[in-house]
C-alpha positions as CSV (number, residue, x, y, z in Angstrom):
1,M,72.5,102.6,79.6
2,D,73.4,106.0,78.2
3,P,73.1,106.5,74.4
4,K,76.9,106.9,73.9
5,S,77.6,103.6,75.7
6,K,74.8,101.9,73.8
7,E,76.2,103.1,70.5
8,L,79.7,101.8,71.5
9,L,78.2,98.4,72.6
10,N,76.4,98.1,69.2
11,K,79.7,98.8,67.3
12,I,81.5,96.2,69.4
13,L,78.8,93.6,68.7
14,E,79.1,94.3,65.0
15,K,82.7,93.2,65.0
16,E,84.0,89.7,64.5
17,I,84.9,88.1,67.8
18,I,88.5,87.7,66.7
19,A,88.7,91.4,65.9
20,L,87.9,92.5,69.4
21,N,90.7,94.2,71.3
22,S,91.3,94.1,75.1
23,E,89.3,97.4,75.6
24,D,86.3,95.9,73.7
25,I,86.4,92.8,75.8
26,E,86.5,94.7,79.0
27,F,83.6,96.9,77.8
28,L,81.6,93.7,77.1
29,R,82.5,92.2,80.5
30,A,81.4,95.3,82.3
31,R,78.1,95.5,80.4
32,R,77.3,91.8,80.1
33,S,74.0,92.4,81.9
34,Y,72.8,94.3,78.8
35,L,73.5,91.4,76.4
36,K,70.8,89.0,75.2
37,K,71.0,85.3,76.0
38,S,72.2,84.5,72.5
39,Q,74.9,87.1,72.7
40,L,76.0,85.8,76.1
41,T,76.4,82.4,74.6
42,E,78.2,83.7,71.6
43,Y,80.7,85.8,73.6
44,D,80.9,83.4,76.6
45,A,84.6,82.4,75.9
46,I,85.8,86.0,76.1
47,I,83.4,87.3,78.8
48,N,84.1,84.3,81.1
49,P,87.6,83.1,80.2
50,K,88.6,79.8,81.8
51,E,91.7,79.5,83.8
52,P,94.3,77.2,82.2
53,E,94.4,73.9,84.1
54,K,97.6,73.4,86.1
55,E,99.3,70.2,85.2
56,E,99.4,67.9,88.2
57,P,102.5,65.8,88.8
58,P,101.9,62.1,88.3
59,L,100.9,60.0,91.3
60,Y,103.1,57.2,90.1
61,V,106.3,56.7,88.2
62,A,106.2,54.4,85.2
63,K,108.6,51.5,85.1
64,K,110.4,53.0,82.1
65,D,111.2,56.1,84.1
66,Q,112.7,54.2,87.0
67,T,116.4,53.5,87.0
68,S,117.9,50.5,88.6
69,Q,120.4,51.3,91.3
70,V,120.9,47.6,92.2
71,E,124.0,45.9,90.8
72,P,123.5,42.5,89.3
73,V,124.5,39.5,91.5
74,K,127.7,37.9,90.4
75,E,127.8,34.1,90.4
76,D,130.4,32.7,92.8
77,A,132.9,30.2,91.6
78,K,131.5,26.7,91.5
79,E,131.8,24.9,94.8
80,S,133.8,21.6,94.6
């Protein structure tokens, strides 16, 4: 790595993770091969962001969510 890039990498690594901007993060991602194992572990969440899981629709409908479309049966007049 050239001296200028190494200096910039060191400055980025001195910052708190929360203080990193998008350019810093992209720089770290591009140069992840230069990081030590401990640094890879520390910066894993920003170097390898996880895709948010898509919420799957339920496979069933709970009884409370079902509406009854059936009308109640009316009792006929008593037979004599």
